[in-house]
C-alpha positions as CSV (number, residue, x, y, z in Angstrom):
1,M,84.8,179.4,164.0
2,P,88.1,177.4,164.2
3,K,90.3,177.8,167.2
4,P,93.4,179.9,166.5
5,Y,96.7,178.1,166.3
6,K,99.0,178.2,169.3
7,I,101.9,180.5,169.2
8,P,105.2,178.5,169.3
9,Q,106.5,180.6,172.2
10,S,105.8,179.3,175.8
11,V,106.9,179.6,179.3
12,L,107.9,177.1,181.9
13,V,107.5,178.3,185.5
14,V,109.1,176.2,188.3
15,I,107.2,177.0,191.5
16,Y,109.0,176.1,194.7
17,T,109.1,176.9,198.4
18,P,112.1,178.2,200.5
19,A,112.7,174.6,201.5
20,R,113.0,173.8,197.8
21,D,109.9,171.7,197.6
22,V,108.7,171.9,193.9
23,L,105.1,172.0,192.8
24,L,104.2,169.5,190.1
25,L,100.9,169.3,188.2
26,R,99.4,166.2,186.5
27,R,98.0,167.0,183.1
28,A,94.3,166.3,182.5
29,D,94.6,165.7,178.7
30,T,96.4,162.4,178.9
31,Q,95.9,159.0,180.6
32,E,99.6,158.8,181.4
33,E,101.2,159.9,184.6
34,F,102.3,163.2,183.0
35,W,103.7,165.5,185.7
36,Q,105.0,169.0,185.0
37,S,105.5,172.5,186.2
38,V,103.3,175.4,185.0
39,T,103.5,175.8,181.2
40,G,101.7,177.7,178.6
41,S,101.9,179.7,175.4
42,K,101.8,183.3,174.7
43,D,98.4,184.8,173.8
44,A,100.0,187.2,171.3
45,T,103.5,187.3,169.8
46,D,104.2,190.7,171.4
47,E,103.0,189.5,174.9
48,A,106.0,189.9,177.3
49,W,107.4,186.6,178.7
50,A,106.7,187.7,182.3
51,V,103.1,188.5,181.5
52,T,102.6,185.1,180.0
53,A,104.3,183.4,183.0
54,A,102.2,185.3,185.5
55,R,99.0,184.6,183.6
56,E,99.7,180.9,183.3
57,V,100.6,180.6,187.0
58,W,97.3,182.3,187.9
59,E,95.2,180.2,185.4
60,E,96.7,176.8,186.4
61,T,97.3,177.2,190.1
62,G,95.4,180.3,191.4
63,I,98.7,181.6,192.7
64,D,98.8,185.4,192.0
65,C,102.2,186.7,190.8
66,R,100.6,189.0,188.3
67,P,101.7,192.7,188.4
68,G,100.3,194.1,191.7
69,G,99.7,190.6,193.1
70,A,101.1,189.5,196.5
71,L,103.9,187.4,194.8
72,A,104.7,189.6,191.8
73,A,108.2,190.4,193.0
74,Q,109.0,186.6,193.5
75,L,108.5,185.8,189.8
76,Q,112.1,185.6,188.4
77,D,113.1,185.3,184.7
78,W,115.9,182.8,184.7
79,L,117.0,184.1,181.3
80,L,117.0,180.6,179.9
81,E,115.4,179.5,176.7
82,N,114.9,175.9,175.4
83,V,114.0,175.2,171.8
84,Y,112.5,171.8,171.2
85,A,110.5,169.8,168.6
86,I,106.8,169.9,169.3
87,Y,105.5,166.5,170.4
88,P,103.6,164.9,167.5
89,R,100.5,164.4,169.8
90,W,100.2,168.3,170.1
91,A,101.3,169.3,166.6
92,H,97.7,169.9,165.4
93,R,97.5,172.8,167.8
94,Y,100.1,174.7,165.8
95,A,100.0,176.2,162.3
96,P,101.0,173.9,159.4
97,G,104.8,173.7,159.1
98,V,105.5,174.8,162.7
99,T,107.7,172.1,164.2
100,H,109.5,173.7,167.1
101,N,108.6,175.8,170.2
102,T,110.8,178.2,172.2
103,E,110.3,177.9,175.9
104,R,111.4,180.7,178.4
105,V,112.1,179.5,181.9
106,F,111.0,181.3,185.1
107,G,111.1,180.5,188.8
108,L,108.6,181.5,191.5
109,E,109.4,181.1,195.1
110,V,106.2,180.9,197.2
111,P,105.7,180.6,201.0
112,L,105.2,177.3,202.6
113,D,101.5,176.3,202.7
114,T,100.6,178.4,199.6
115,P,97.2,177.2,198.5
116,V,96.8,175.7,195.1
117,T,93.6,175.8,193.1
118,L,93.8,173.7,189.9
119,S,92.1,174.5,186.7
120,P,90.3,171.1,186.2
121,R,90.4,171.3,182.4
122,E,94.2,171.5,182.5
123,H,95.3,169.4,185.6
124,T,93.8,166.7,187.8
125,A,96.2,166.7,190.7
126,Y,99.2,168.4,192.3
127,Q,102.0,167.5,194.7
128,W,105.0,169.2,196.4
129,L,108.2,167.2,196.1
130,P,111.9,167.7,196.9
131,V,114.0,168.8,193.9
132,R,115.5,165.4,193.0
133,E,112.1,163.6,193.2
134,A,110.3,166.3,191.2
135,A,112.9,166.3,188.4
136,A,112.7,162.5,188.2
137,L,109.0,162.6,187.8
138,C,108.8,165.2,185.1
139,F,107.9,164.0,181.6
140,S,109.9,166.8,179.9
141,G,113.7,166.8,180.0
142,S,113.8,170.6,179.9
143,N,111.4,170.7,182.8
144,A,113.6,168.3,184.9
145,Q,116.7,170.4,184.0
146,A,115.1,173.6,185.2
147,I,114.1,172.0,188.5
148,E,117.6,170.7,189.0
149,R,118.8,174.3,188.8
150,L,117.2,174.8,192.2
151,K,120.1,172.9,193.7
152,S,122.5,175.7,192.6
153,V,123.0,178.6,195.0
154,E,124.5,180.6,192.2
155,L,121.1,180.8,190.5
156,F,119.9,183.2,193.2
157,K,123.0,185.3,193.4
158,S,122.6,186.5,189.8
159,Y,119.5,188.6,190.4
């Protein structure tokens, strides 16, 4: 049976510590140094953004911010959406004619020394970096911009 097409709605979750060190993950499906925050698509079109975000964080890092999880209250919807053209290398994952993806941005503050357990089929390494270094290392421009928002105190006053 063929694998179902990806839904062109995804989340980006910037995970960071109180000291503003940012977690970056190295993708497993490329030979390039492709570093990013947690990302992933909805499993169903009616799946809530926050549910997608918490599931992807759990699947990719083992950090539990799912409802009832220790860090559930720390998952913050930044109320930002990016729409971008799907990279040609991944276009085959989407239905024919789908060319753009909508990405909803979240932040997750975690305690220092939070353990990370990678999903080896998705990521091969992780690192914690200061905001500026993390943003510079990201492959995706929207990911870098989201990380740069951590420099703004105003971000945290709006919730």
